[in-house]
C-alpha positions in Angstrom: 21.6 94.9 221.8 18.0 96.0 222.5 16.6 95.9 226.0 13.9 93.4 225.0 16.2 91.0 223.3 17.6 89.5 226.5 16.1 86.1 227.2 13.4 86.4 229.9 14.7 83.3 231.8 18.1 85.0 232.4 17.0 88.6 233.1 16.9 88.8 236.9 15.8 91.5 239.2 19.4 92.4 239.9 20.3 92.7 236.2 17.1 94.8 235.6 17.9 97.1 238.5 21.5 97.4 237.4 20.3 98.3 233.9 17.9 100.8 235.3 20.6 102.4 237.4 22.8 102.7 234.3 20.0 104.2 232.2 19.2 106.8 234.9 22.8 107.8 235.3 22.8 108.4 231.6 19.6 110.4 232.0 17.6 108.0 229.7 14.2 108.2 231.2 12.4 106.9 228.1 14.6 103.8 227.9 14.1 103.3 231.6 10.3 103.3 231.2 10.7 100.8 228.3 12.8 98.6 230.7 10.1 98.9 233.3 7.5 97.7 230.8 9.7 94.7 230.0 10.0 94.0 233.7 6.2 94.0 234.0 5.7 91.8 230.9 8.3 89.3 232.2 7.0 89.3 235.8 10.3 90.6 237.2 9.5 92.2 240.5 9.9 95.9 240.8 11.4 97.3 244.0 11.6 100.8 245.5 15.2 100.8 244.0 13.7 100.4 240.5 11.3 103.3 240.9 13.4 105.7 242.9 16.2 105.6 240.3 13.7 106.1 237.5 12.0 109.0 239.3 15.3 110.8 239.6 15.4 111.4 235.8 11.7 112.0 235.1 12.0 115.6 233.9 8.7 116.1 232.3 5.1 115.7 233.6 4.1 113.2 230.9 6.8 110.7 231.8 6.2 111.4 235.5 2.5 110.8 235.2 3.1 107.6 233.3 5.6 106.3 236.0 3.3 107.4 238.8 0.5 105.3 237.3 2.8 102.3 237.1 3.7 102.7 240.7 0.0 102.8 241.6 -0.7 99.7 239.5 2.0 97.9 241.4 0.4 99.0 244.7 3.7 100.0 246.2 3.5 102.1 249.3 7.1 103.1 250.2 8.5 106.2 252.0 11.4 106.4 249.5 9.2 106.2 246.5 6.7 108.8 248.0 9.6 111.2 248.8 11.0 110.7 245.3 7.5 111.4 243.8 7.2 114.6 245.8 10.7 115.6 244.5 9.9 114.7 240.9 6.6 116.6 240.8 8.3 119.6 242.4 11.1 119.5 239.9 8.5 119.4 237.1 6.8 122.5 238.6 3.7 120.6 239.7 3.7 121.8 243.3 0.0 121.1 243.8 0.4 117.4 243.1 3.6 117.3 245.2 1.7 118.7 248.2 -1.1 116.2 247.8 1.3 113.3 248.1 
């Protein structure tokens, strides 16, 4: 079953975050970003849990930059997300951006 085939009236924040956790444990960052897009389209709130788990598996700067922009768009200012962003940028070798955060 595809991620977008779930009825929007039954997809909850808890189910979305559980799916996100499963995807990140399976190191499926691209699918996690697709789920994030579905959450945005269906107005499912994103939490620090949503972003922190996804940041753990962003292993390239293209995915990381995309996710960072989504965090900025959601206007979330959270210490856990900020620390995860620093970690993720450092892991991708972008020390300059990590230090700016």
